[in-house]
N, C-alpha and C positions, 0 to 999 in steps of 0.2 A: 323697364322690365323686359326680359327676353320673350320672344314670341315663337310658338311652334304652330304648325298647320296640320289639321286632320281633315279627312273627307268622310262625309256621312251621307246616307240615303234616307229619304222619307219612308216611314213605315206605312204599309198599306192599311194595316189595322192596328188597333191598340187594345191589348188584353193579354191575359196569361198565355193563351194558345199561340198568339203571334210572337210573344216574347220567347217562349220555349223554342219556337221554330228558328228564330234568329240565333239563339245560343247554339243550337245544333249545327248551324252553318258557320260558327266561329265569329259571330257578331254580338255586340253588346247593345241591348236596348238602352236608349238614352233620351233625355229630354232637355231642351233648351228653354229656359223660362226667364221671366223678368222683362220681356219686351211686350209687344202688343198682344201676343198670344203664345201659348206653349207650342213648341215644335217637337214632335216625336220622331226620332231618327234612330238609325242603327249604324254603329261604327265597328270596323274590324277590331277584334280584341287585341291582335298583335300591335295595332297602332298605339295602344295605351302605354307600351313599354317606355316610350320617350318622355312620358309625363308622370309616371308613377314610380318607376324604379330609379329615382333621383331625389336628392334633398332640395333641388331647385324648385322654384315656383314659376309658372309661366302664364302669360296671356296666350289663349288658344284661339286661333282662327279656324273655324269649322266651315268648310265648303259643303253646302247642301244643294245639289242639283244646280250649280252655277251661282248660287247666292252665298255670300260669305257673312258669317256672324262672328263678332269678336266676343269671346267669353272667358270665364275663369271656371275651373273645376270646383264645384261646391260640395259634392258628396259622391262617394263611390261605395258600392256594396259588393262584398265578396261571398262566395260560397263557403260555408263554415267548415267543409271537409277538404275540398280540393283547391281552394283559394282562387277559383276562376271568378272573373268579374261578372256579376249578375246585372248590375244597373249603374248608370252614372248620371248625375245631374250637372248641367252647366248653366251658369248665370250669364245671361247676355249683358254686355256692357253697353250702357246708354250714355252718350256724351253728356257731360256736366252733372252726372249722377254718381255720387260716391259709392264705392263697393267695399265690402269687408273681406279681408283675406289674411291668412297666416303667413308671415314672412320669416324666412330663416334668420337666425342670429349667428354672426361670426365675431371672432375676437382677435384683437391685435395687441402686441406689446407683451411685456413680461411683468407679472404681479410681484412687487417686492415681498409680499407675504409668502409667496411660494419659495423665494430665495432664502427666506428665514426659516423654512421648514414646514410651512403650511401647505395645504393642498387646494387646488382650484376646483370648485364644485359648480358645474353648469346645470342650473335648475330648470331653465326654460330654453328649449331648442328653437321654438318659433314663437313670435309675438303676433297678436291679432291687431291689425290696424285698419283704419278706414280712410279712404282717400280716392281721388280721381285716378283712373287707370294710368293717365299720363304721368302721374307723380309717384307711382309705386316703384320702389327700388327692387333690385334683385335680392338684396339682403340688407339687414341692419348690422352695421359694423360698430362694435363697442371696444373702446380702448381700456385695457386693464392695468395700465402702468402705475396707477395710484392705489391699487388694492393691497392693503396690508391685512394681516391676520385679523379676523373678526369684522372685516368690512365687506360691503356688497354693493352691487349696482342693482337698483330696483327699477321697475317699470316707470315710476314717476321721475326718475333721473334721466330718462332718455327723451331727447327732443329732436324731431326731424321736421323740417319745413314741409308744410302742406299735408302732414299726416296726423291723425288722431289715434292714440294708443288706447285699446279697449280692455286690456287685461287689468286686473286689480292693481291699483297704483303702487301698493306696498309689496306686491309680489316680487320675490328675489329672482333676478335673471342669472346672476353669477356672483359667487362669493368665495372668499378664502377662509378656510377653517383650519384650526389647529389640528395637527395629526398625531400629537403625543398620546401615548397610551393605547394606540390602535395598531394592530398588526397589519401587514401588507394585504393579507387575505381579507380582513375585515373592511379595510378601506376600499378594496376592489368590489366587494359585495355591496357596500353602501352606495358607491358611485353607480353601480349597475342598477340598483333599485331606484335611485334618484333619476337616472336617465330614462328608465322605463316609465316611471310615473310622469315625468315631464313630457315624454313623447305621447303617452296616452292622453294627457290633458290637452295637448296641442291638437291631436287628431279629433278628440271628442268635441272640442270647442271650435273647430275650424269652420269658418263660414258664418254668415249672418243669419239670424232667424228669417225664415222665408215662407212664402206661400207653399201650399202643397203642390209639389211639382210632378209627382209620379202618378200616372194613370194606370199603371199595371205593376207587375213584379219586376 
């Protein structure tokens, strides 16, 4: 998996007042957890552009006063009005300890069902997996060359060495549906709704259940 680097500084205090001060200065209050102790830091908000405005998922090396922590982004909170980042949680990666993360899904090939007039429906954009950091791929590649109308690839059909898939086994990742009787506008609306639902499910379920990480807002 690709790696990016961020720099953070230890926060002098932990609490609402200090969090607001950091935000006024263009910094995001963050916490690194999962190791021996929680580490409360602040990271420049502009630094987040490289990890949130992309479909890719990264391992994130955070340098804090000369000490580096290998992490993954587990949770991020946005302001409900202006979309500014309010807080971020990073899970520290411990050697030989599996982590849970949502990995993007990509597709290759051409589905025969699409050539026969069906339409390709991508139901899940990211799948949740558990594995050691060294075994995490940049994405999960699925071949759709055998998909006819009415067939699908489900979570249980996907096998990757050294990874455990955590989504519901029967959940459909991609399928080919018959498009007869539907107008182009209806198809577009349905695809948009399905994509939005899949994205919301991935974001809402991303990350493993974890200990309470935040000590402030």
